[in-house]
C-alpha positions as CSV (number, residue, x, y, z in Angstrom):
1,M,30.7,124.1,70.4
2,P,29.1,125.8,73.3
3,A,30.7,129.1,74.3
4,E,31.9,127.8,77.7
5,R,33.7,124.5,77.9
6,P,31.1,121.9,79.0
7,R,31.4,119.7,82.1
8,A,30.5,116.0,82.0
9,L,29.5,114.1,85.0
10,V,30.6,110.5,84.3
11,T,29.2,107.8,86.4
12,A,30.0,105.0,83.9
13,P,33.4,103.2,83.9
14,L,35.6,104.5,81.2
15,R,39.2,104.0,80.4
16,G,42.0,104.3,77.8
17,D,42.0,106.4,74.6
18,G,38.3,107.2,74.9
19,L,38.6,108.7,78.3
20,D,41.6,110.7,77.3
21,H,39.7,111.9,74.3
22,L,36.7,112.9,76.5
23,R,39.0,114.8,78.9
24,K,40.3,116.9,75.9
25,L,36.7,117.7,74.9
26,V,35.1,118.7,78.2
27,D,35.9,119.1,81.8
28,V,35.2,115.7,83.5
29,T,33.9,114.8,87.0
30,Y,34.6,111.1,87.0
31,E,32.6,109.0,89.6
32,P,32.2,105.5,88.1
33,W,29.6,103.3,89.8
34,I,32.0,100.4,89.6
35,D,34.5,101.9,92.1
36,H,31.9,102.3,94.9
37,R,31.8,99.9,97.8
38,P,28.9,99.3,98.6
39,L,27.4,99.6,95.2
40,R,26.1,103.0,94.3
41,I,23.4,103.4,91.6
42,L,21.8,106.9,91.5
43,D,18.1,107.4,91.2
44,A,16.8,110.3,89.2
45,D,16.6,112.7,92.2
46,A,20.2,111.8,93.3
47,L,21.5,112.1,89.8
48,A,19.9,115.4,89.2
49,A,21.2,116.8,92.4
50,R,24.8,115.6,91.8
51,A,24.7,116.9,88.2
52,A,23.5,120.3,89.4
53,E,26.1,120.3,92.2
54,V,29.0,119.9,89.8
55,G,27.5,122.1,87.0
56,A,27.3,119.2,84.5
57,T,25.7,119.8,81.2
58,I,26.7,116.3,79.8
59,L,25.9,113.0,81.6
60,V,27.6,109.8,80.8
61,T,25.9,106.9,82.6
62,E,25.5,103.2,82.5
63,A,22.9,102.3,85.2
64,D,21.8,105.5,86.9
65,S,18.2,106.6,86.2
66,V,18.0,109.4,83.7
67,K,14.4,110.6,83.8
68,G,12.2,113.2,85.5
69,P,14.2,115.8,87.4
70,V,17.4,115.0,85.4
71,L,15.7,115.9,82.1
72,E,14.8,119.3,83.7
73,L,18.5,120.3,83.8
74,P,20.0,122.3,81.0
75,L,21.8,119.3,79.4
76,V,23.7,119.3,76.1
77,A,23.6,115.5,75.9
78,V,23.1,112.2,77.7
79,A,25.4,109.3,76.8
80,S,24.4,105.9,78.0
81,T,27.2,103.3,77.6
82,R,24.7,100.5,77.0
83,G,23.8,99.1,73.7
84,D,20.2,99.6,74.5
85,P,19.9,102.8,76.8
86,T,17.2,101.3,79.0
87,N,18.3,103.5,81.9
88,V,17.2,106.6,80.0
89,D,13.7,107.9,79.5
90,V,14.3,108.5,75.8
91,P,10.8,109.9,75.0
92,G,11.3,112.3,77.9
93,A,14.7,113.3,76.7
94,T,13.5,113.8,73.2
95,A,10.6,116.0,74.5
96,A,13.3,118.1,76.3
97,G,15.3,118.4,73.2
98,I,18.2,116.3,74.7
99,P,20.2,114.1,72.4
100,V,20.7,110.5,73.7
101,L,23.8,108.7,72.6
102,H,24.5,105.0,73.1
103,A,27.2,102.3,72.6
104,P,25.9,99.5,70.4
105,G,28.2,96.5,70.3
106,R,30.4,97.6,73.2
107,N,30.4,94.2,74.8
108,A,29.9,91.9,71.8
109,D,33.3,90.3,71.8
110,A,33.2,89.9,75.6
111,V,29.9,88.2,75.6
112,A,30.9,86.0,72.7
113,E,33.9,84.8,74.6
114,M,31.7,84.1,77.6
115,A,29.4,82.0,75.5
116,L,32.5,79.9,74.4
117,A,33.7,79.7,78.0
118,L,30.3,78.2,79.0
119,L,30.2,75.9,76.1
120,F,33.6,74.4,76.8
121,A,32.8,74.2,80.6
122,V,29.6,72.4,79.9
123,N,30.7,70.2,77.1
124,R,34.0,69.1,78.7
125,H,32.7,68.8,82.2
126,V,35.3,71.3,83.5
127,L,33.7,72.2,86.8
128,A,32.8,68.6,87.7
129,A,36.3,67.4,86.9
130,D,37.8,70.3,88.9
131,A,35.6,69.5,91.9
132,D,36.7,65.9,91.8
133,V,40.4,66.9,91.8
134,R,39.9,69.3,94.7
135,A,37.9,66.7,96.8
136,G,40.4,63.9,96.2
137,R,37.9,62.0,94.2
138,V,40.0,61.4,91.0
139,Y,39.3,57.7,91.3
140,A,35.8,58.0,92.5
141,E,33.8,54.8,93.0
142,G,36.5,52.7,91.5
143,T,36.6,54.5,88.2
144,I,39.1,56.8,86.4
145,P,38.2,60.2,85.1
146,Y,38.5,59.1,81.5
147,Q,35.5,57.0,82.1
148,R,33.4,59.7,83.8
149,F,34.2,62.7,81.7
150,R,34.0,61.8,78.0
151,S,32.3,64.1,75.5
152,W,31.9,64.8,71.8
153,E,34.2,67.3,70.3
154,L,32.8,70.5,68.9
155,Q,34.4,70.5,65.6
156,G,32.0,69.1,63.0
157,R,28.9,69.9,65.2
158,T,26.2,72.5,64.4
159,A,25.7,75.7,66.4
160,G,22.4,77.5,66.2
161,L,22.4,81.1,67.1
162,V,19.0,82.6,68.1
163,G,19.6,86.3,67.3
164,Y,22.2,87.5,64.9
165,G,23.1,91.0,66.2
166,A,26.5,92.1,67.2
167,V,27.0,89.4,69.8
168,G,25.7,86.6,67.6
169,R,28.0,87.6,64.8
170,A,31.0,87.9,67.1
171,L,30.3,84.4,68.3
172,A,29.7,83.0,64.8
173,W,33.2,83.4,63.5
174,R,34.7,82.1,66.7
175,L,32.6,78.9,66.5
176,Q,33.5,78.6,62.8
177,G,37.2,78.8,63.8
178,L,36.6,75.7,65.9
179,G,35.3,73.9,62.9
180,M,31.6,74.2,63.7
181,R,28.8,74.7,61.3
182,V,26.9,77.9,62.3
183,I,23.2,78.5,61.5
184,A,21.2,81.5,62.7
185,F,17.6,82.5,63.2
186,D,16.8,86.2,63.2
187,P,13.8,87.6,61.3
188,Y,15.4,91.1,61.3
189,H,18.8,90.2,59.9
190,P,19.4,89.5,56.2
191,D,22.0,86.9,57.0
192,S,19.6,84.8,59.0
193,T,19.7,81.2,57.6
194,H,16.9,79.3,59.2
195,S,13.5,79.5,60.9
196,L,13.4,78.8,64.5
197,P,11.9,75.2,64.2
198,D,14.4,74.3,61.5
199,L,17.3,75.7,63.6
200,L,16.2,73.7,66.8
201,A,16.0,70.5,64.7
202,E,19.5,70.8,63.3
203,A,21.6,72.4,66.1
204,D,23.8,70.5,68.6
205,V,24.3,73.7,70.5
206,V,21.6,76.4,70.8
207,S,22.8,79.8,71.9
208,M,20.5,82.7,72.8
209,H,21.4,86.3,71.6
210,A,18.0,88.0,71.1
211,P,16.9,91.1,72.8
212,V,14.1,90.9,75.3
213,T,10.8,92.2,73.6
214,P,7.2,91.1,74.0
215,E,7.9,88.9,70.9
216,T,10.9,87.2,72.3
217,T,9.9,86.8,76.0
218,G,9.6,83.0,76.7
219,M,10.3,82.2,73.1
220,I,12.1,78.9,74.2
221,G,9.6,76.9,76.2
222,A,8.7,73.2,76.7
223,E,7.7,72.8,72.9
224,Q,11.0,74.3,71.8
225,F,13.1,72.2,74.2
226,A,11.3,69.1,73.0
227,A,12.0,70.1,69.4
228,M,15.9,70.2,70.0
229,R,18.1,67.3,69.1
230,D,18.7,64.7,71.9
231,G,21.7,65.6,73.8
232,A,21.8,69.3,72.7
233,V,23.6,72.0,74.8
234,F,21.6,75.2,75.6
235,L,23.4,78.4,76.2
236,N,21.9,81.8,77.3
237,T,24.3,84.7,77.7
238,A,21.6,87.2,76.8
239,R,18.6,87.3,79.2
240,A,16.8,84.6,81.2
241,H,13.5,86.1,80.0
242,L,14.0,84.4,76.7
243,H,13.5,80.9,78.0
244,D,11.1,79.2,80.4
245,T,13.3,78.1,83.3
246,D,10.9,75.4,84.5
247,A,10.9,73.9,81.1
248,L,14.7,74.1,81.0
249,V,14.9,72.2,84.3
250,E,12.6,69.5,83.0
251,A,14.6,69.2,79.7
252,L,17.8,68.7,81.7
253,R,16.2,66.2,84.2
254,S,14.8,64.1,81.5
255,G,18.2,63.9,79.6
256,K,16.7,65.7,76.6
257,L,19.5,68.3,77.0
258,S,23.0,67.1,77.9
259,G,23.8,70.4,79.6
260,A,23.3,74.1,79.8
261,G,25.4,77.3,80.5
262,L,23.6,80.4,81.8
263,D,24.9,83.8,82.4
264,H,21.7,85.5,83.5
265,F,18.7,84.8,85.8
266,V,15.4,86.7,86.3
267,G,16.0,88.9,89.2
268,E,19.8,88.7,88.7
269,S,20.3,85.7,91.1
270,L,19.1,82.1,91.9
271,P,18.0,80.8,95.2
272,V,20.6,78.4,96.5
273,D,17.9,75.6,96.6
274,H,16.9,76.2,93.0
275,P,17.0,72.9,90.9
276,L,19.6,74.4,88.5
277,V,22.1,74.9,91.4
278,G,22.1,71.2,92.1
279,M,22.7,70.0,88.5
280,G,26.2,68.9,87.7
281,N,25.7,69.4,84.0
282,V,24.8,73.0,84.3
283,V,27.3,75.9,84.5
284,L,26.0,79.1,86.1
285,T,27.7,82.6,86.1
286,P,26.2,85.8,87.5
287,H,25.7,88.1,84.5
288,I,29.4,88.7,83.9
289,G,29.5,88.2,80.1
290,G,30.4,91.9,79.4
291,A,32.6,92.3,82.4
292,T,35.9,93.0,80.7
293,Y,38.3,96.0,80.7
294,D,38.1,96.0,76.9
295,T,34.3,96.6,77.1
296,E,35.0,99.7,79.2
297,G,37.6,100.9,76.7
298,R,35.3,100.3,73.8
299,Q,32.3,102.1,75.3
300,S,34.7,105.0,76.1
301,V,35.7,105.4,72.4
302,L,32.1,105.2,71.3
303,V,30.8,107.8,73.7
304,A,33.8,110.2,73.2
305,D,33.5,110.0,69.4
306,G,29.8,110.7,69.6
307,L,30.1,113.6,71.9
308,A,32.9,115.0,69.7
309,A,30.6,114.9,66.7
310,L,27.7,116.4,68.6
311,L,29.8,119.3,70.0
312,E,31.3,120.0,66.5
313,G,27.9,120.3,65.0
314,R,28.0,116.9,63.3
315,R,25.5,113.9,63.6
316,P,26.8,111.3,66.0
317,A,27.1,107.8,64.6
318,H,25.1,106.3,67.5
319,I,22.2,108.5,68.5
320,V,18.9,107.2,69.6
321,N,16.8,110.2,68.9
322,P,18.3,112.0,65.9
323,E,15.1,114.1,65.4
324,V,16.2,116.4,68.2
325,L,19.1,117.6,66.0
326,A,16.6,119.1,63.6
């Protein structure tokens, strides 16, 4: 433990027991980005200036840029509340001897629930049915809703998970609880059950949970959509970079896919005239899979526990660059 009580500048949203624990460990200047209107995400210069102003030797961030001038400060640690600390220049921090902590699995349950929400919304035509009620179209064109909104039940169907990390595993037991058979493709996980071609051939629902890497970018394109079962549902609560959006549009237009649920788009938004926006069998949400209070509570505990270990001279459970401890 440093001779003086450290001060942490916290710009990530924290709450609950983890935040209470952190306040017992260090003095806290709490300025979460999520409370700022308009949105405030600090670049490296602004973050360095604010940290110096409050005398912080620990940074807890989620989206602020931790690089360059920030890493020239006398920091004890940087904690990113992300599973993958992409907002931190990890090599730069390592060169400066600064430990970088992260929070793997913080939003796994939240994103798994989001995937379920999208699946039900797509499969049971929830948004289209809601729109008909609101527009007074319950008996549209001489029909009744029972005629227009039939679907197959999920129990007994096969769900194929592409990526079997924390989110994939959190979704798997939920789908199994619905009576679905779950198969998975993940060359880096021992519980993977299928190759990608075999998964696509068997799955009634294909759900994306892989990280974005050069290997996975665009991994689901025209060839892969064509290999899916007729009428399959496609879900992506990970990143839109994993699939070819133009190929997805064509697969939906042709009827190859019965529907899709997407929680992310390249550039974080879609133009209002994009083809996906006009498709009634597509449900679109704006990257809110991890947006739960529970995610904030979970990342708080992970960060506080990691900092407690570090300040007590122990190795944190979730450290990106453990070599700096040597």
